[in-house]
Every structure is written in structure tokens, then in C-alpha cells.
N, C-alpha and C positions, 0 to 999 in steps of 0.2 A: 321210469326213465328220468322223470323230472327230479326225483330224489337222488338218483345216481349222479346226475349232472351237477346238482347242488353240492353233493359230497366231493365230487372231483374238483369243483371250483374252490371249495373250502380247503382241500388238501393242497391244491396248487398255490393258493394265496398264502397259506401258512408256511410253505416251503421256501417262499421268496425271502431274500435278505432285505431288511429295510433299506430304503434309499438313503445314502449319506446326506447329512445335513450340510447346507451351504455355510460358508464362513459367516455370512450375515445373520444366520440363525443361531450361531454358537455364542453364548454370552460368557465373556471372560471376567467381567466385573460389573458390579452395580454401585452407583453413587446416588444415595438418597432416592433409590428406586429407578433412576435413569440407567439404562443398560449400555454397556460398552461391548461391542461384538468383536469376534475374532477378525472380521474383515476390517473393522476400525483400527485394530491394533496392527495388523499387517500393513495397512495403508500408511499409518504413522511411521512405522519403521522404514518403509520405502521412501517416504518423504524426507526423513532425516538422513537417508543415504543419498538423496538427490535422484532417486529413481522414480519411474512411473509406477502407479499402483498396480499396473498389470504385470510388473516384473515380480516373480516369486521371491519372497524374502526368506531365503535359505540361510542356514548357518548363523542364526541370530544368537548371540551370547546372552546369558541371563542379565547382565548389566544393561545391554542394549534393549532387551525386552522390557525390563523394569523402568528404564528411563522413558521409553515410549508410553508405557502404561501410566506413569506418573503424570505426563503431559496431558493425556486423555482424561485422567481423573480431575486434574486442575481445571481443564477446559469445561468439563461437565459442571463443576462447582460454580465457575464464573457464569456460564450460560444460564444456570438455574437462578442465580442472583439477578441476571438480566431480565429474566421472565418476571421475577418479583418486582423489579423496578419499572417494568413496562418498556424496556429498551427494545427497539425493533429496527429493522433495516428495510428501507423502501426499495422498490424496483428501480427507481431513478438513481438511487445511490449505487446499486450494483452495476447499472449500465455505465455510470460515470467512471467507476473503477475499471470496468472492462475497457472503456475507451482509453483510459490512462495506459493500460497494458498494450492495447492495440497500436498506440502511437509509437511504440518501440519497434514495430514491425512494418515491413512494406505491405501493400494491400494484399489481403488473404494470408499474410504470414502467420498471424496468431493461430488461425484454424489449422494451418499446415503444421505448426509446432505442436499443437495439441494432438493432432493425428499421429505424428511421429512418436509422441510420448504415450500413445495408447489410450488417450482420454478424449471423450467427446465433449462438445461445447456445453451441453446441459449439465453433465456431471461436474465439469470444472466450474461452471457458473454457481452451482449449488455449494460447492466447497468455498468459493469466493464469498458468497453470502454469509456462510458460517464464520469465515475469518473476519469479515466486517462486523458481524454481531459481537464476536468475542472482543474485538478492539474497542468498539463503542461501549460495551459493558465495562471493560477494564478502565476506560477513561472516566466513565461515570462514577465508578467506585472510587478511583483515585481522587477525582475532583471533590468528592464529598468528604474526603478525609485529609486533604492537604490545604493548608492556608498560610498566608503571609500577612503579617501586620503592617500597618502604615509606618510604625516606628522602625521596623526592620528595613523597609524600603528607604526611609529617610536616612538611616545610618549608612547604607550602601552608597547612596547618592553623595553624602558628605565625604566619604572616603575616596570616591572616584571623581569628584568635581573637577579636579584639575586635568583629568583625562577625557572630559566630555566635550571638548572643542571639536567641531566638525569642519572639514575643509569645504571650499566651494565645490558644489556638485551639479551635475546636469542629469536629467532623465532622458534616456536615449532610446529611440526605436530604430531598428535596422530593417531595411528593405533589400531583398536580394533578387536580382534579375538574371536571366540567362544570357542576355546580350547587352553590350554597351549602348546600343541604340535605344533599347527599351529603358535603360536606366536614365539616359539623357532626356528622353521624352517625359519620364516620370518626374525628374528634377524640375523641368520647365513648368509642368502642370502644378507642382507643389508651390513653386515660387509665385505662380499666378493666383494662388489662394485655394486650390483644390485640396481636399483633405487626403492624407496618405491612404486611408482606407478606400476612398473612392478611386484613387489612382490605381491601386492594386486590382480593384474590381474591373476597372475599365480596360486594363492591359491584360486581363486574363482571357485567353482564347483556347478552347479545347483543352488539351492536356497541359498546355503551357500556362503556368500561373505563378506570378511573383509571390514570394513568401515574405512574411514580416515577423519580427520578434522584438519583444520588449526587453531591453537590456538592463532595465532598472536604473537606479541612481548610481552614477559613477563619478569618481574623483579624477583629477588629472593623472594621477599616478596609476590609475587602472587602465589607461589607454596608451597606445603608441604615441610617442612625442608629437609627431606631425598632426595626427588626427586629433589629439587633445587640444593642440593650439587652435585648430580650425573650429572645433565644436564649441569651445569655451569663448570664442570670439563672436559666435552667432547669437541672435536673439531667440526668444521662445518661438517655436514654429519654423525656425530656420533649417535649411537642409544643406548637407555637405556636398562637395563635388563627388563625382563618381570614383569609387575606390575599387580597383581590380582585386578579386579574391580568388582563392583556389577553385571554387565551384561556380564562379560567375562574377557579377559586378554589384557592388553594394552602394546604397545611400544611407546616410545616418541623419535622422530627424531629431532636433532638440525639442522635446515635448515640454520640458519645464526646467527652469534654472533656480538653483537654491544657493544663496550667498553663504559664505563661511559664517558660522555662528556657534555659540555655546549652548548646549542643551539645558533647558530649565528642568526643575524637578518634575513639573507636570508632563514635559515631553519624555523624560527618561523613565518615569515611574512604571509605565506599562511593561517596558522591556526588562527592567530590573525585577519586577514582580514575577514575570513569566520565567525568568532565569532561576529565581529562587524556588519557584513552584515545580520546575521541571524535575529536579532531584527529589523533592519531597513527594511528588505524586508517585514516582516509582517505588520509593521506600514504603509509602502508605499502602500501596496496592500489594506489595510483597508481604507486609505484616498481616494485612487482612486475609490474604489467600492462605498463608500458613495457618492462621487461627481457624479459618473456615474449614479447611481440609481436615484439621485435627479433630473437629467436632462433628464431621459428617459421618453418615452411616455408609461405610465403604466395605463391600464384600467382594473379595477377589477369589477366583477359582484357581487356587495355587497349583492344583494338579495339571490344569490346562497350560498355565504359564510355564511350569516345569517341562511339560511335554513340548511346547513350542521352542523352548530354549535347548531342547535336546538333552535335558537333565544336566546341562553344563553349569559352570559357575561363572 
């Protein structure tokens, strides 16, 4: 009986069709030993179409598939170099980036948007971490291959000297309140010497909280005429009158005043250097990537790519 049962089990197991492999287990390409799965490729095509990874990527043409695969290959090359350079992304960096996204949504809005897109927070977080790692690595590669000499900075400064005169400017902070009464109370407290930050904290009750925003350095021409006249007449630390706005009432605090002046070479050099480096970093990275991809060991499963593209051109 035991022998018969064993034979029956063997016959039954042999008659089963093997379970289909998941997309994550199907390798469509290898880059220096790093694998790119069919799932990766489908997700990249979906992302390029602006779709959720959960949406099936049907009717992908050969050009679309090859473009997505090229991006994945380049990404693998860059990430591999990042590992060699010791580039990493900390949890705090990921959280900071998440908060940047979260600030564009109302409370709970980010999670709702991810749910509607068919993506959970952990999957999205992992993708965000990969994106940060790629960007940090690309920046490290570019920075190590792009440079600007002192002579180049000096030359640009000499050619632009007559255009480097800056007008009088003030650094302004805006406080926004839900009622005129709160704005008047805040103005009185600030005039009496209380810091704007303390005032905002003191006037916050429950869900009602005044908001503040740093408007940066502004010139007269950046502001409405009447507001510019008032702010530029104030001393540092001075506060404007209450200004009705579409969504409440505002106060403007003069944080710092800067008289009109001409930039010196020392003042202008950092911005000039960064401007020159910006274009050179991009070019340096592209040249490095092209060369690195050219000498990488890349193995593509052409039959699978052809099958995914439906044999199309």
C-alpha cells in the first residue's frame, strides 16, 4: 500500500504543470552581474507613462521597451559606481524627502494619493530611497569630474562687472492670520519687542495657528508700490500695518535691510563658479555614463524583450 501511495503521489506530481514564475523572478537583463527583472521593466514603462506600477503595461512598442530598458541599465551602472564610492542614503534623508512631498498635500493626502495609485507607503518609500541614491551618486560622479579655474571666474566677473550693482533690498517675513483682531494683537506684541516666532506660538490655539513664511531678499520693484514704500521706510525688526489678503490678514516683518551696493569679486565668485559648474557637471556625468555603459558587461534576453514588445518594431 505504501509503495502504491508513493507511486500515485509521484504520478500526480509529474502530471502537474509547473507554477508560472512571477515577473520579479524573470530576468530580462544583467549589468555586471546585477539583475534587471521583468517586474522592474514593467514598472519603468508604467512610470514613464505616468501610470501606477499596478496598471498592466500592455501594447508596449519595441522603442518604448528599449528606452525603459536603457534607463534601467544606466541606473544599474550608476548605482554600482555609488556602491564603489561608498555613497549611501540615510533614513533621515528619506524622511526629509517624504516630508517635502507631504507638504504638498493636506493631512493624510499623501497616503490617500498612494492608495489611489495602487502603491503602499513602504513600496513608495523604497523607490524614493533608490531615487535619492541615484541622484546622490550622479552628483558625486559629476562633482569629481567637473571643475572651474580661478582665472575663468575672474574673466566672467570682469565681463559682468558693470551689471553687478544690486539695488537696496530688505529681507521680509510674512505672518498670516485668520482674523484682523489676531493680526492687530500680533503687531502690538512685535512692536513691544516680542519675537515673531513667539507671537505665532502664543496666538496658536487648537487648530487655529498663524502661519509664517520667509519671503527672502526683495527689492522695491518686487513688491506692490504701497507695501514697498512702507517696508523700506521701516528699521530692521519693524512690522507693517495689517494688510488684508484673500485668505486672511498679513503682517510683514523687516528682518534685515541691505543698502544698494556693487558686488565684489569675493561676493560674486561663488555664484559665478556654481553657474559655470552647473553645465559642466551635467556634461561630465553624461560622458562618464556613456563610457561606463560601453565597457560594462551587459547581457539582454532579446527573446523576452521581443516577446514583451509583441514582436513589434
